[in-house]
C-alpha positions, 0 to 999 in steps of 0.5 A: 539227963533226964529226957522230957516227954514229948506233948501228945497234944497236936501242935496248933496255931491259935492265930491265923498263918500266912504263906506267900509264894510269887513265881513268874506267872501266878503268886499264891497266898495260902492261909491257915484259918484256926476255928477259934479265929474271929474278927475282920481278918476272917470277914475278909478271907472267907466274905469274898471269892475276889481280892483285886483285878486277879485274885481268886479265893480258890474255894473247891481247894479248899481243906478243911481240917480238925482245928482250922482250914486252908484257904487259898488265893492265886493272883497273877504276878504280872498285875502284882504291885511290889513295894520298892524299899529304895 
């Protein structure tokens, strides 16, 4: 069987990606925003640095990439309200 050649173009998500880590002290949300992203979600992330009572976007930790940017938002875990699925 012949093998397909791997594409040389980079794997870039066309939509925002979100990662969440809820720890004992801090809850962290990492958001990848592609450069081509537009709309309410991007505006919500970039238009402020404070979210709720304890959420803070770490502007100094923003990572600018060729195809987008990564943003980190931290919250105090003790102040995060969890959903009860019962």
